[in-house]
C-alpha positions in Angstrom: 0.0 0.0 0.0 1.3 3.5 -0.9 0.4 7.0 0.2 -1.8 8.8 -2.4 -0.1 12.1 -1.6 3.7 11.4 -1.6 4.0 7.8 -2.7 5.7 6.4 0.4 5.2 2.7 1.0 3.0 2.1 4.0 2.2 -0.7 6.4 -1.5 -1.7 6.6 -1.6 -0.7 10.2 -0.6 2.9 9.6 -3.3 5.5 10.1 -1.1 8.4 8.9 1.7 8.6 6.4 5.0 8.9 8.3 6.4 11.2 5.6 3.7 13.7 4.8 1.2 13.1 7.6 -1.8 12.5 5.4 -4.5 10.3 6.9 -4.8 7.0 5.2 -8.6 6.6 5.9 -10.8 9.6 5.3 -13.1 8.5 8.0 -10.3 8.8 10.5 -10.4 12.6 10.2 -13.8 13.8 9.0 -13.7 17.3 7.6 -16.6 19.6 8.2 -17.7 21.8 5.3 -18.3 25.5 5.4 -22.0 24.9 5.6 -21.8 22.4 8.4 -19.5 24.6 10.4 -21.3 27.9 10.0 -25.0 27.1 9.5 -25.8 26.9 13.3 -24.2 30.3 13.8 -26.1 31.8 10.9 -29.4 30.5 12.2 -28.7 31.8 15.7 -27.7 35.2 14.4 -31.0 35.5 12.5 -32.9 34.5 15.6 -31.1 37.1 17.7 -31.7 39.8 15.0 -35.3 38.8 14.9 -35.7 39.1 18.7 -34.0 42.5 18.7 -36.3 43.8 15.9 -39.3 42.4 17.8 -38.2 44.4 20.9 -38.2 47.5 18.7 -41.4 46.8 16.9 -43.6 46.2 19.9 -43.1 49.6 21.5 -43.5 51.4 18.2 -46.8 49.5 17.6 -47.9 50.5 21.2 -47.1 54.2 20.6 -48.8 54.1 17.3 -52.0 52.8 18.9 -51.9 55.3 21.7 -50.7 58.3 19.6 -54.2 59.3 18.5 -55.1 60.0 22.1 -52.1 62.3 22.6 -52.3 64.2 19.3 -56.0 65.1 19.2 -56.0 68.9 18.7 -54.7 68.8 15.1 -56.5 66.4 12.8 -53.7 65.9 10.3 -51.0 64.7 12.7 -53.7 63.0 14.7 -54.5 60.7 11.7 -51.1 60.5 10.0 -49.0 59.9 13.2 -50.6 56.7 14.2 -50.8 55.4 10.7 -47.0 56.0 10.1 -46.1 54.5 13.5 -48.3 51.5 12.9 -46.9 50.9 9.4 -43.3 51.2 10.7 -44.1 48.9 13.7 -45.9 46.4 11.5 -43.0 46.3 9.0 -40.5 45.7 11.8 -42.8 43.0 13.3 -42.9 41.2 9.9 -39.2 41.4 9.5 -38.6 40.2 13.1 -40.9 37.2 12.7 -39.3 36.4 9.4 -35.8 36.5 10.9 -36.8 34.3 13.8 -38.5 31.7 11.5 -35.6 31.7 9.1 -33.1 31.2 12.0 -35.2 28.4 13.3 -35.6 26.8 9.9 -31.8 27.0 9.2 -31.0 25.4 12.5 -33.5 22.6 11.9 -32.5 22.1 8.2 -36.0 22.9 6.9 -36.1 22.7 3.0 -37.6 26.2 2.6 -35.2 28.0 4.9 -32.2 28.3 2.6 -34.0 30.1 -0.2 -35.9 32.4 2.3 -32.6 33.1 4.1 -30.9 34.1 0.8 -33.7 36.6 0.0 -33.6 38.1 3.5 -29.8 38.3 3.3 -30.0 40.2 0.1 -32.5 42.6 1.7 -30.3 42.9 4.8 -27.4 44.1 2.7 -29.1 47.5 2.5 -29.1 47.9 6.3 -25.6 48.9 7.4 -23.6 48.1 9.4 -25.1 45.0 11.1 -27.6 44.0 8.5 -24.9 44.2 5.8 -22.5 42.0 7.8 -25.3 39.5 8.5 -26.3 39.5 4.9 -22.7 39.0 3.6 -22.1 36.2 6.2 -25.4 34.4 5.3 -24.7 34.6 1.6 -21.1 33.4 2.1 -22.3 30.4 4.0 -25.3 29.4 1.9 -24.1 30.2 -1.6 -20.9 28.2 -1.5 -20.1 26.0 -4.5 -21.5 22.9 -2.9 -23.9 24.6 -0.5 -27.1 23.9 -2.3 -26.6 20.2 -2.8 -25.2 19.8 0.7 -28.2 21.7 2.3 -30.6 19.4 0.4 -28.7 16.4 1.7 -28.9 17.8 5.3 -32.7 18.4 4.9 -33.2 14.8 3.7 -31.2 13.5 6.6 -33.3 15.4 9.2 
């Protein structure tokens, strides 16, 4: 038996090549891919961002619902203020729930989570600095050369 890397003659009991150190059996040293290594962290970051956005959205929605009581002397701000605050709070709420669900889906290897995470990552690129960083990290992990096929294998195994 010979080493596939350097050609040194090996004994059948060797696990490593004495000359170059290459493992003789690939199962002796399993390598984790980029997706396997980083997917749990990407999922957790999306959950954390979702919870933080949820903590921002709920007070904005509360203020939007109470604002018409405070701004009652002028009809234009009394109508426009609650509508704007409710729209902003509702948008943040949708993004927060989406982030939490995508994080949960990635961590549980759900089939739909990869494509939704890619879309959210592209949208997050336009929210510097943290959204941009999360978007780049998510795209780097999920759009690797073998990422799509490997993610499908992971979802089938779950």
